[in-house]
N, C-alpha and C positions, 0 to 999 in steps of 0.2 A: 659210289665212288668208283668201283672197278669198271660198270658200264659206262661211265663218261670216259674214263681212260682207254677203253677199246673204241669207242665212237671216235675220238681224238686220232688215234693212230690208224683206225681204217680211213678217216677223211685224209689224213696227210700220204697216206700209201696210195690212196686213190689219185690223189692231185699229183703225186709223183709219176704214177703212170701216164696219166692225162699228159703230161708234159713231155714224157718220154715217145707217147704216140705222133707228136706234132712233127711234121715233116722236117728232117734235116737237125730236131734238138738232139736226139739219141747219137746221131753220127758225129755232132759237134764236141758233144760230151765225151765222147769216145776218143777222140784226136785231141781234146784239150783246146780246140779251136774256137769255142763260144764266142768269142770277141771279134773275130777275124773277120766277120762281115759288117762292124761296126767301122764309121768313119770313111776315110779317103786314104788309098794307098798311096803314099810319099814315096817309098824306096824298098826296093828288092833286092839283095845282094847277101857280100859278106860281111861279117862281123868278125874279124879274126878268123878262127876255125868254124864259126857257127854261120850257119844261114840263117838270115835275117828278113822280116818283114816290119817295116814301120807304118803304122795308120795313124791319121790325125781326125779328132773328133771336135767340130766346134760344138763347144759345152751350152751356147746358149741356143743354136737348131735344134740339138738334142732335148734340151729343156721343153723347148717350145711343141716338140714333137710328143712328149711324155704328158702334154695336157696342164703344166703350171702355168699359173699367172701370168700375164705379160711382164709384170714388175718382177716378180722372181726370175724369169728367163734373162731379163733386162742386165740384172746381176752379173753375168756370165758373158756380156758382151766382151769382144776381143780377147777371150780366154780360150786355149785349145788343149786338150787332153793328148798328149803324144803317148802312142802304144807301140813297145818295142817286141815282137815276137823272136825269139831266139831258138833254133833247132840243130840238135847236133847231128849233121849229116851222116854220120855212122850209124846211128840207131834210129834217126827219124823221131825222137823224143825231144820235148821241148828241155832248153838249159836247165841244169838243177840250181836253183839256187843262184840263179843271176840278179846282178845289180851292178848300178852305175852312174856316171853322172854324164849330162849334155850341156853343151854352150849353146845358146841359140842367140844367133846373131842377126838381127834385122836389117830391114832395108836402108835405117839412118846409121847403120855400123855399128850401134852401141849394142854392146854384148850384155846378156843377163850374167849374173854371177852361175857358178855351176848348181844347175839344177840336179838334186838326187834322183836317178830311176830307182823306184822300189818295186819290189815283187806284187803283183795284183793278181793272183789267180794264174791264168795263162800267159801274162807278159808282164813285163817290166815297165813302168809308166811313170809319168810327173804331169802336171797341169803349168802351161805355159802361156806367157803373156803374147799375144801376136795383134797389138792394138792397130796396125797401119796396114793397108795394102803395100804389097811389094815382095821382093826377094828376102826370103829367109833360110839361113844356113844354120844345120845343124852338126854337132861335133860329138859324136857318142864316144866315151870309153866305157867298157864293159868288163868285167868280171865274174867267173863262173868256175867252181871247181879248182880253183888256183891257176886259171888260163884267163889269159887277157886279149883282148880286141878292140878294135877302134874301126869307126866308119863316119865320114863325112857324106851329108847327102842336103839336098836344098827343096824348096817349096816356093812357089810364088802365090801368095795369096792376092784374090783378085777383091 
């Protein structure tokens, strides 16, 4: 029993070391930016006192790249994952316990209800429906450590 436990521990530690040896993985993990190379950057600027970057991930395309079946990937058509990275400009560290809401207005001017942005590792995010091509406007309201901020930005879906 003890030998199996040591073997598992050795395998886990070895796998962790291999991951850290991959180019960019250790640097990204060190800065909490492991997701910042995923998706398309749609906003870079200020949200209240924070420096922010918003990225949009096409969930269907992401699933297709991961090798899932076409049927499974098709279930994600028209859905995007909005990721919002907030950084405290004074410390350069991610905003602590950030959360918020975002209203997405599509090309037909129909607004979704307030979508809750939830903490997800190094970002706050939510899945949003973007079924038709055109201009989408995002209005984000964020709160962290008793401070609030907002930003509005847009994205042209082709």
